[in-house]
C-alpha positions as CSV (number, residue, x, y, z in Angstrom):
1,M,-5.9,22.6,37.8
2,A,-5.3,26.3,36.8
3,I,-5.7,27.5,40.4
4,Y,-2.5,25.4,41.3
5,R,-0.5,27.3,38.6
6,K,-2.0,30.4,40.1
7,L,-0.8,29.5,43.7
8,A,2.7,28.4,42.3
9,W,4.2,31.3,44.3
10,F,3.1,30.0,47.6
11,F,4.0,26.4,47.0
12,K,7.5,27.7,46.0
13,W,7.5,29.7,49.4
14,R,6.5,26.5,51.5
15,W,8.2,23.8,49.2
16,Q,9.7,22.2,52.0
17,S,6.6,21.6,54.2
18,Y,4.6,20.6,51.1
19,G,7.4,18.2,50.0
20,I,7.1,16.4,53.4
21,V,3.1,16.4,52.8
22,V,3.6,15.0,49.5
23,L,6.2,12.3,50.4
24,L,4.2,11.1,53.5
25,L,1.0,10.9,51.3
26,V,2.8,8.6,48.9
27,V,4.4,6.6,51.6
28,C,0.8,6.2,52.9
29,A,-0.6,5.1,49.5
30,I,2.0,2.5,49.4
31,L,1.3,1.2,52.8
32,T,-2.6,1.1,51.7
33,A,-1.7,-1.0,48.7
34,I,0.3,-3.7,50.8
35,V,-2.8,-4.6,53.1
36,P,-4.9,-6.1,50.4
37,L,-1.8,-8.6,49.4
38,I,-1.6,-9.4,53.1
39,V,-5.4,-10.3,53.0
40,G,-5.2,-12.2,49.8
41,N,-2.4,-14.3,51.0
42,F,-4.2,-15.1,54.3
43,V,-7.3,-16.1,52.2
44,D,-5.2,-18.6,50.2
45,L,-3.8,-20.0,53.4
46,L,-7.0,-20.4,54.7
47,L,-8.5,-22.1,51.5
48,A,-5.4,-24.4,51.6
49,G,-5.9,-25.4,55.2
50,T,-2.3,-24.5,55.9
51,L,-3.0,-21.4,57.9
52,T,-1.6,-21.6,61.6
53,W,-2.3,-19.3,64.4
54,Q,1.3,-18.2,64.2
55,A,0.4,-17.2,60.6
56,T,-2.7,-15.5,61.7
57,L,-0.9,-13.5,64.3
58,E,1.8,-12.5,61.9
59,H,-0.8,-11.3,59.4
60,A,-2.8,-9.5,62.1
61,S,0.5,-7.9,63.1
62,W,1.3,-6.5,59.8
63,V,-1.8,-4.9,59.4
64,L,-1.9,-3.4,62.7
65,G,1.5,-2.1,62.2
66,I,0.7,-0.6,59.1
67,G,-2.3,1.1,60.6
68,L,-0.2,2.6,63.4
69,V,2.7,3.8,61.0
70,M,-0.3,5.4,58.6
71,Y,-1.8,7.2,61.7
72,V,1.4,8.9,62.7
73,F,2.2,9.8,59.0
74,R,-1.3,11.4,58.6
75,Y,-1.1,13.1,61.9
76,I,1.9,14.8,60.3
77,W,1.0,15.6,57.2
78,R,-2.4,16.9,58.1
79,S,-0.8,19.2,60.6
80,Q,1.7,20.7,58.1
81,L,-1.0,20.9,55.5
82,F,-3.7,23.0,57.4
83,T,-0.9,25.1,58.7
84,N,-0.1,25.8,55.2
85,S,-3.6,26.7,53.9
86,T,-4.3,28.8,57.0
87,L,-1.0,30.6,56.4
88,L,-2.1,31.3,52.9
89,E,-5.6,32.5,54.0
90,S,-3.9,34.8,56.5
91,T,-1.6,36.1,53.8
92,L,-4.2,36.7,51.4
93,R,-6.5,38.5,54.2
94,K,-3.7,40.9,55.1
95,R,-2.8,41.7,51.4
96,L,-6.5,42.6,50.9
97,Y,-6.5,44.5,54.1
98,H,-3.4,46.5,53.4
99,H,-4.9,47.1,49.7
100,F,-8.0,48.5,51.5
101,L,-6.0,51.0,53.4
102,K,-4.1,52.2,50.6
103,M,-6.9,52.6,48.2
104,D,-8.6,55.9,47.5
105,A,-12.1,57.2,47.7
106,A,-13.0,56.2,44.1
107,F,-12.3,52.4,44.9
108,F,-15.0,52.4,47.6
109,D,-17.3,54.4,45.4
110,R,-17.0,51.5,43.0
111,Y,-17.3,48.3,45.5
112,R,-20.0,47.6,47.9
113,T,-19.2,47.0,51.3
114,G,-20.7,43.5,51.4
115,D,-18.9,42.6,48.2
116,L,-15.7,43.5,49.8
117,L,-16.5,41.6,52.9
118,A,-17.5,38.5,50.8
119,H,-14.0,38.7,49.1
120,A,-12.3,38.8,52.4
121,T,-14.4,35.8,53.9
122,N,-16.1,33.6,51.5
123,D,-13.6,33.8,48.6
124,L,-10.7,33.2,51.1
125,N,-12.2,30.2,52.5
126,Y,-12.5,28.3,49.2
127,I,-8.8,29.3,48.4
128,K,-7.8,28.1,51.7
129,F,-9.5,24.6,51.2
130,V,-7.7,24.5,47.5
131,A,-4.4,24.8,49.5
132,G,-5.2,22.3,52.2
133,G,-8.1,19.8,51.6
134,G,-7.5,20.1,47.8
135,I,-3.9,19.2,48.0
136,I,-4.7,16.1,50.4
137,T,-7.4,14.9,47.7
138,L,-5.4,15.6,44.6
139,T,-2.0,14.0,45.8
140,D,-4.0,11.2,47.8
141,S,-6.0,10.5,44.9
142,I,-3.1,10.5,42.4
143,A,-0.9,8.6,44.7
144,I,-3.3,5.9,45.4
145,S,-4.4,5.5,42.0
146,L,-0.9,5.0,40.8
147,V,0.2,2.6,43.6
148,T,-3.1,0.6,43.3
149,L,-2.9,0.0,39.6
150,T,0.7,-0.8,39.7
151,S,0.0,-3.3,42.3
152,M,-2.7,-4.9,40.4
153,V,-0.3,-5.1,37.4
154,V,2.7,-6.5,39.2
155,F,1.0,-8.6,41.9
156,I,-2.3,-9.6,40.5
157,D,-2.6,-9.6,36.6
158,G,-1.6,-7.2,34.1
159,Q,-4.2,-8.1,31.4
160,L,-7.0,-8.4,34.0
161,T,-6.3,-4.9,35.3
162,V,-6.4,-3.5,31.7
163,L,-9.6,-5.2,30.6
164,T,-11.5,-4.5,33.8
165,N,-10.3,-0.6,34.1
166,L,-11.5,0.1,30.6
167,P,-14.7,1.7,31.7
168,F,-12.9,4.3,33.9
169,L,-11.7,5.8,30.8
170,L,-15.0,7.5,30.4
171,L,-14.6,9.5,33.3
172,P,-12.2,12.4,32.2
173,F,-14.8,13.4,29.5
174,V,-17.6,13.3,32.0
175,V,-15.4,15.7,34.4
176,R,-14.3,18.2,31.6
177,V,-18.0,18.4,30.5
178,L,-19.6,19.0,34.1
179,T,-16.7,21.2,35.2
180,R,-17.1,23.6,32.2
181,R,-20.7,24.0,32.8
182,I,-20.3,24.1,36.7
183,N,-17.9,27.1,36.4
184,G,-20.5,29.6,35.1
185,H,-22.9,28.8,37.7
186,Y,-20.4,29.2,40.6
187,Q,-19.3,32.5,39.1
188,K,-23.1,33.8,39.1
189,A,-23.6,32.1,42.7
190,M,-20.7,34.2,44.1
191,A,-21.7,37.4,42.7
192,S,-25.3,36.7,43.9
193,F,-23.8,36.0,47.4
194,S,-21.8,39.3,47.4
195,R,-25.2,41.3,46.7
196,M,-26.8,39.3,49.5
197,N,-23.9,39.8,51.9
198,D,-24.2,43.6,51.1
199,H,-28.0,43.8,51.5
200,V,-27.6,42.2,55.1
201,Q,-24.5,44.4,55.9
202,E,-26.6,47.6,55.1
203,S,-29.7,46.3,56.8
204,V,-27.9,45.6,60.1
205,A,-26.3,48.9,59.8
206,G,-29.6,50.7,59.1
207,M,-31.9,48.5,61.2
208,Q,-33.1,51.4,63.2
209,V,-34.3,53.2,60.2
210,I,-36.0,50.2,58.8
211,K,-37.9,49.9,61.9
212,T,-38.7,53.4,62.3
213,F,-40.3,53.5,58.6
214,G,-42.1,50.2,59.4
215,E,-40.1,48.5,56.5
216,E,-39.4,45.2,58.0
217,E,-41.7,43.3,55.8
218,A,-40.4,44.9,52.6
219,N,-36.9,44.6,53.6
220,Y,-37.5,40.8,54.3
221,R,-38.9,40.2,51.0
222,A,-36.0,41.9,49.3
223,F,-33.7,39.6,51.4
224,E,-35.8,36.6,50.5
225,E,-35.5,37.5,46.8
226,Q,-31.8,37.8,47.1
227,T,-31.7,34.6,49.2
228,A,-33.9,32.9,46.5
229,D,-31.2,33.9,43.7
230,V,-28.4,32.6,45.7
231,V,-30.1,29.3,46.1
232,E,-31.0,29.1,42.5
233,Q,-27.4,29.7,41.3
234,N,-26.0,27.0,43.6
235,R,-28.8,24.7,43.0
236,Q,-27.8,24.9,39.2
237,A,-24.3,24.0,40.1
238,Y,-25.4,21.4,42.6
239,R,-27.5,19.7,40.0
240,L,-24.7,19.3,37.7
241,D,-22.3,18.3,40.6
242,A,-25.0,15.5,41.5
243,A,-24.6,13.9,38.4
244,Y,-21.0,13.0,38.8
245,T,-21.2,10.6,41.8
246,P,-23.8,8.6,40.1
247,A,-21.5,8.4,36.9
248,I,-18.7,7.3,39.0
249,R,-21.0,4.5,40.8
250,L,-22.2,3.4,37.3
251,V,-18.8,3.0,35.9
252,T,-17.9,1.2,39.1
253,A,-20.6,-1.3,38.8
254,L,-19.4,-2.0,35.2
255,T,-15.8,-2.5,36.3
256,Y,-17.1,-4.9,39.2
257,G,-19.2,-6.9,36.7
258,L,-16.3,-7.2,34.4
259,T,-14.0,-8.3,37.1
260,L,-16.5,-11.0,38.4
261,F,-16.7,-12.3,34.8
262,L,-13.1,-12.1,33.8
263,G,-11.7,-12.7,37.4
264,T,-13.9,-16.1,37.5
265,Y,-12.3,-17.1,34.2
266,F,-8.5,-16.2,35.2
267,V,-9.2,-18.2,38.4
268,Q,-10.3,-21.2,36.7
269,A,-7.5,-20.9,34.2
270,G,-5.0,-20.9,37.1
271,R,-3.8,-17.5,36.2
272,I,-4.6,-16.0,39.6
273,S,-5.6,-17.5,43.0
274,I,-8.9,-16.8,44.8
275,G,-6.9,-15.0,47.3
276,D,-5.6,-12.7,44.3
277,L,-9.1,-12.3,43.3
278,V,-10.1,-10.9,46.9
279,A,-7.0,-8.6,46.8
280,Y,-8.1,-7.4,43.4
281,F,-11.6,-6.7,44.5
282,S,-10.2,-4.8,47.6
283,Y,-8.1,-2.8,45.1
284,L,-11.1,-1.9,43.1
285,G,-12.8,-0.8,46.2
286,T,-9.4,1.5,46.9
287,M,-9.8,2.9,43.4
288,V,-13.4,4.2,44.1
289,Y,-12.5,6.8,46.7
290,P,-9.9,8.7,44.6
291,L,-12.4,8.8,41.6
292,I,-15.2,10.0,43.5
293,A,-12.9,12.5,45.5
294,V,-11.3,13.9,42.2
295,G,-14.6,14.5,40.9
296,R,-15.5,16.5,43.8
297,L,-12.3,18.2,43.9
298,A,-12.8,19.4,40.2
299,N,-15.7,21.2,41.5
300,T,-13.9,22.7,44.5
301,L,-11.0,23.7,42.3
302,E,-13.3,25.8,40.1
303,R,-14.9,27.4,43.3
304,G,-11.3,28.1,44.2
305,N,-10.1,29.3,40.8
306,V,-13.2,31.6,40.6
307,S,-12.6,33.0,44.1
308,Y,-8.9,33.5,43.4
309,D,-9.6,35.4,40.4
310,R,-12.1,37.6,42.2
311,V,-9.5,38.2,44.9
312,M,-6.7,39.0,42.4
313,A,-9.0,41.5,40.5
314,L,-9.5,43.3,43.5
315,L,-5.7,43.5,44.3
316,D,-5.0,44.5,40.9
317,E,-7.1,47.6,41.3
318,E,-4.7,50.5,41.3
319,A,-5.3,53.7,43.6
320,M,-5.9,56.8,41.4
321,I,-4.3,58.6,44.5
322,E,-0.7,57.4,45.5
323,N,2.2,58.9,47.1
324,P,4.7,60.5,44.3
325,H,8.0,59.4,43.8
326,G,10.3,61.5,45.9
327,A,7.3,62.8,48.1
328,V,7.8,65.9,50.2
329,T,7.7,65.1,54.1
330,N,8.7,68.3,55.4
331,F,6.5,71.2,54.6
332,K,4.2,73.8,56.1
333,A,0.6,73.6,55.8
334,A,0.2,77.6,55.6
335,P,-0.5,79.4,53.7
336,L,-3.2,77.4,52.0
337,K,-4.0,78.3,48.5
338,V,-6.8,76.9,46.5
339,E,-7.6,77.5,43.0
340,I,-10.2,74.9,41.5
341,E,-11.2,75.6,37.9
342,R,-13.0,72.5,37.9
343,F,-13.6,69.1,39.6
344,T,-15.8,66.1,38.3
345,Y,-16.4,62.9,40.4
346,P,-15.0,59.9,38.5
347,E,-18.7,58.2,38.0
348,S,-20.2,61.7,37.2
349,Q,-20.8,63.7,34.0
350,E,-21.3,67.1,35.3
351,P,-18.6,68.9,37.3
352,T,-19.4,69.3,40.9
353,L,-17.1,72.5,41.6
354,V,-16.2,75.3,39.0
355,D,-14.1,78.2,39.8
356,V,-13.5,77.8,43.5
357,A,-10.7,80.1,44.9
358,F,-9.7,81.0,48.3
359,Q,-6.4,81.7,50.4
360,L,-6.0,81.0,54.0
361,E,-3.1,82.3,56.3
362,A,-2.2,81.0,59.6
363,G,-4.4,82.1,62.3
364,Q,-7.2,82.5,59.8
365,T,-10.7,80.7,59.7
366,L,-12.7,80.3,56.5
367,G,-16.7,79.5,56.6
368,L,-18.4,77.6,53.8
369,V,-22.3,77.7,53.7
370,G,-24.7,76.9,50.8
371,P,-27.7,74.5,50.3
372,T,-27.2,70.8,50.5
373,G,-25.2,69.5,47.4
374,S,-23.5,72.8,46.8
375,G,-19.9,71.4,47.1
376,K,-19.0,72.1,50.7
377,S,-17.9,68.4,51.4
378,T,-16.2,68.2,48.1
379,I,-13.9,70.8,48.9
380,F,-12.7,68.9,52.2
381,E,-12.5,65.8,50.2
382,L,-10.0,67.4,47.8
383,L,-8.0,69.2,50.7
384,V,-7.1,65.7,52.1
385,R,-6.6,64.5,48.6
386,S,-9.3,61.9,48.5
387,Y,-9.6,62.9,44.9
388,D,-7.4,65.0,42.6
389,I,-9.0,68.2,41.0
390,D,-9.3,68.0,37.2
391,A,-8.0,71.5,36.5
392,G,-6.5,73.9,38.7
393,T,-4.0,74.2,41.7
394,L,-4.0,73.3,45.4
395,T,-0.8,74.3,47.6
396,Y,0.1,73.9,51.2
397,G,2.9,76.7,52.0
398,Q,4.7,76.5,48.7
399,D,4.2,72.6,47.7
400,S,1.5,71.4,45.6
401,I,-0.7,68.9,47.2
402,N,0.2,66.4,44.6
403,R,4.0,66.6,45.8
404,L,3.0,65.8,49.4
405,D,3.6,62.7,51.3
406,L,-0.1,61.6,52.1
407,N,0.8,60.1,55.5
408,V,2.2,63.5,56.5
409,L,-0.5,65.4,55.0
410,H,-3.1,63.7,56.8
411,E,-1.3,64.0,60.0
412,Q,-1.5,67.9,59.6
413,I,-5.2,68.1,58.7
414,G,-8.0,67.2,61.4
415,Y,-11.1,66.5,59.6
416,V,-14.3,66.1,61.5
417,S,-17.4,65.1,59.2
418,Q,-21.1,65.3,60.3
419,N,-21.3,61.6,60.9
420,G,-17.9,60.9,62.5
421,R,-17.5,57.2,63.0
422,L,-16.6,55.9,66.3
423,F,-15.0,52.5,67.0
424,S,-16.3,49.8,69.3
425,T,-14.1,50.4,72.3
426,T,-14.1,52.8,75.3
427,I,-14.5,56.5,74.9
428,R,-11.0,57.3,76.2
429,D,-9.5,54.9,73.4
430,N,-11.8,56.5,70.9
431,I,-10.4,60.4,71.8
432,R,-6.7,58.9,71.9
433,F,-7.1,56.8,68.7
434,G,-4.4,58.8,66.8
435,R,-2.2,59.2,69.7
436,P,-2.4,56.3,72.2
437,E,0.2,57.7,74.3
438,L,-2.1,60.3,75.7
439,S,-2.4,60.4,79.5
440,Q,-5.9,60.5,81.0
441,A,-5.4,64.1,81.9
442,E,-4.5,65.1,78.2
443,V,-7.7,63.1,77.2
444,E,-9.8,64.9,79.5
445,R,-8.4,68.3,78.3
446,Y,-9.4,67.6,74.8
447,A,-12.9,66.3,75.8
448,K,-13.4,69.7,77.7
449,L,-12.4,71.5,74.8
450,A,-15.3,69.5,72.8
451,A,-17.6,70.3,75.6
452,V,-18.1,66.7,76.1
453,H,-16.3,66.1,79.4
454,E,-19.5,66.4,81.9
455,D,-21.5,64.2,79.5
456,I,-18.7,61.4,79.7
457,L,-18.7,61.8,83.7
458,A,-22.3,61.5,83.8
459,L,-22.1,57.9,82.3
460,P,-22.0,54.9,84.5
461,Q,-18.4,53.9,83.6
462,G,-17.2,57.4,82.7
463,Y,-14.3,57.2,80.1
464,D,-14.4,53.5,80.4
465,T,-17.8,53.3,78.7
466,Q,-18.0,51.0,75.7
467,V,-19.5,53.2,72.8
468,G,-20.8,50.0,70.9
469,E,-20.6,49.6,67.0
470,R,-20.6,52.9,65.5
471,G,-21.2,54.6,68.9
472,V,-24.9,53.4,69.2
473,S,-24.5,54.1,73.0
474,L,-24.0,57.6,72.8
475,S,-26.3,60.4,71.5
476,G,-25.9,62.0,68.0
477,G,-24.5,65.2,69.7
478,Q,-22.2,63.2,72.0
479,R,-20.8,61.3,69.2
480,Q,-20.1,64.4,67.2
481,R,-18.2,66.0,70.3
482,V,-16.3,62.9,71.0
483,T,-15.2,62.8,67.3
484,I,-14.1,66.5,67.7
485,A,-12.1,65.8,70.9
486,R,-10.3,62.9,68.9
487,T,-9.5,65.3,66.1
488,L,-8.2,68.1,68.4
489,A,-6.0,65.5,70.2
490,M,-4.0,65.4,66.8
491,E,-3.6,69.1,67.2
492,P,-3.7,69.6,63.2
493,D,-2.3,72.5,61.7
494,L,-5.4,72.8,59.5
495,L,-8.9,72.0,61.0
496,L,-11.7,71.1,58.9
497,F,-15.4,70.9,60.2
498,D,-17.7,69.4,57.9
499,D,-21.2,70.4,59.5
500,A,-19.7,69.0,62.6
501,L,-21.8,70.9,65.1
502,S,-25.4,70.1,63.3
503,A,-26.3,67.8,66.2
504,V,-25.4,70.1,69.2
505,D,-27.5,72.7,70.7
506,A,-26.9,76.2,70.1
507,K,-25.4,77.0,73.7
508,T,-22.7,73.9,73.3
509,E,-22.0,75.3,69.8
510,R,-21.1,78.5,71.3
511,Q,-19.1,77.0,74.0
512,I,-17.2,74.8,71.6
513,L,-16.4,77.6,69.2
514,A,-15.1,79.8,72.1
515,N,-12.9,76.9,73.5
516,L,-11.5,76.6,69.8
517,Q,-10.8,80.4,69.3
518,E,-8.6,80.2,72.3
519,E,-7.1,76.9,71.6
520,R,-6.3,77.3,67.9
521,R,-4.8,80.8,67.8
522,G,-2.4,81.1,65.0
523,Q,-3.5,77.7,63.1
524,M,-6.1,77.4,60.2
525,N,-9.7,76.4,60.3
526,I,-12.3,75.9,57.7
527,I,-16.1,75.3,58.8
528,A,-18.6,74.2,56.5
529,A,-22.3,74.6,58.2
530,H,-25.9,74.9,57.7
531,R,-26.3,77.3,60.5
532,M,-25.0,80.6,59.9
533,S,-24.1,81.1,63.5
534,T,-21.6,78.4,63.3
535,V,-19.7,80.6,60.8
536,Q,-20.3,84.1,61.4
537,G,-17.0,84.8,63.3
538,A,-15.0,83.7,60.5
539,D,-12.5,85.7,58.7
540,E,-14.1,85.0,55.4
541,I,-17.2,83.3,54.2
542,L,-17.8,81.6,51.1
543,V,-21.5,81.2,49.6
544,L,-21.6,77.9,47.4
545,R,-24.5,77.1,44.9
546,K,-24.3,74.3,42.6
547,G,-20.6,74.0,43.0
548,R,-19.9,77.8,42.4
549,V,-19.1,80.7,44.8
550,V,-22.1,83.0,44.4
551,E,-21.2,85.2,47.3
552,R,-18.1,85.8,49.5
553,G,-17.0,88.1,52.5
554,S,-17.2,88.5,56.1
555,H,-20.5,88.1,58.0
556,G,-21.0,91.9,58.0
557,E,-20.4,92.4,54.3
558,L,-22.7,89.5,53.4
559,I,-25.5,90.8,55.8
560,Q,-25.1,94.3,53.9
561,A,-25.2,92.4,50.4
562,D,-28.6,91.3,51.2
563,G,-28.2,88.0,49.1
564,W,-28.9,84.3,49.9
565,Y,-26.7,84.5,53.2
566,N,-28.7,87.3,54.5
567,K,-31.9,85.7,54.1
568,M,-31.0,82.4,55.4
569,Y,-29.3,84.4,58.6
570,E,-32.6,86.2,59.0
571,Q,-34.8,83.2,58.7
572,Q,-32.7,81.2,61.1
573,Q,-32.5,84.0,63.6
574,L,-36.4,84.3,63.5
575,E,-36.8,80.2,64.1
576,R,-34.5,80.7,67.0
577,K,-36.7,83.4,68.5
578,L,-39.8,81.7,67.9
579,S,-38.4,78.7,69.8
580,G,-37.5,80.7,72.6
581,E,-33.6,80.2,72.2
582,E,-31.6,83.0,73.0
583,V,-29.9,85.0,70.2
584,E,-26.6,86.7,70.2
585,D,-25.5,89.5,68.0
586,A,-22.8,88.9,65.5
587,E,-20.1,90.3,67.3
588,E,-20.9,88.1,70.4
589,T,-20.2,84.9,68.5
590,T,-16.8,84.6,67.1
591,F,-14.3,81.7,66.1
């Protein structure tokens, strides 16, 4: 019953609706208890030979009338109850979704996608049942049991009731023992389901990779193992659950045996009539349902309790990055000053960035280059405050990033990653994702800046083309350029390109850079790239290696320095010449 204490906030909120449900359930239980008395009286009249057609019609009318009233009442309480349970599920799902939106990057580093989905679906379904079917079972069982026992004592015989119901006293002990053991297995089963859910989500997302590497069988075997673990954990729980109903049936059989023996004695002694004994057996049959239902409910409540704890544990997670009290909303992005003395990811032991510093004025462009894993993307994550730096300062204008309103900050920064995600809607809606009020002409303008307009027109449905999940209907270069157009539509003060031109050819890259040079005069830009040609027109270029700045300067200065940058530039120029690609001088490709 712990789950109902935890859901007290919801029952208080919906107390009027639940009050109606409980009242109608009690009324239905009372009406149910009347029927055996009518039947018992009918049997006595029949055995006495005094039954008339009028009496038969009266008895039948009472039974039919009670059935019709119970039909109406049951319809009302079921409608009320399942509306409430759906509302609880919706409320918790919205809380979870809102919680996901405000959580920082570290939160999503800790939790697998499949696990989060399991919380938002499977766990909420169990909680929903607790507030719906669980309430029905609990209230109905208690009401029927109390009303039935009271009727047996008042209308049949109190002594017979006490003696024949003694075996039922064994059931609380059985329920407690089984419930405690089942709880542990349910926790393991839900954790196992989350792992399986995560495997399915990752496999579906990466199905093309799985097929390309011919790993279908290996992936399926891994899925089989995880599915087998889910089955085994549930089997252990169900094995214990299966022991409950037979126990109920055994106790019920003992009760029926006692009733046959003692009931015959009471009839012969003249303490009850045969009709009373028939009614008593009917009451015993009525008692079986709540006993079985409560046992099953105990297991269901344990699932709901575990699920609720899992959801609450998720909601209790606090974001490491939150809006500060009295956050600054009116600030200028320029100049940007970055002095990172040290930054280490939460789950890492070694620092990712050490002694990285630069300053960017309005109208300037900074280039970031370096081997994979050198810290380029990490700088971008710090600039949008996905994480806080361990030591150092990062200021926009005159304000520290820690004092800025996160929503306003993100509105002023346009971040284009290498694998920019598109949504399962039209190309037009993807481009105007952040500004839904944009006209078609404005959408096309930003598409032209990203050099993707002609590609879109070549598609059968043009801007109405559905990009599919994660943009699967577009090529890698087209997806990148649509994400660039979407970011440019926000007209950010600071534009971040995280290797965002890696999937486009050199000619398209030059066109996009030329468009941006003209479009973004007076605004700040930071470009991280593996191709030196992408950043050679930047005002300053930082060369990163193992999280440290090892070279810095303009393109010309770095060429003269004859370090890593120069070697990579010459190597890439040679590769382009060998491939027959046109190569420009440094002065011809600027941002």
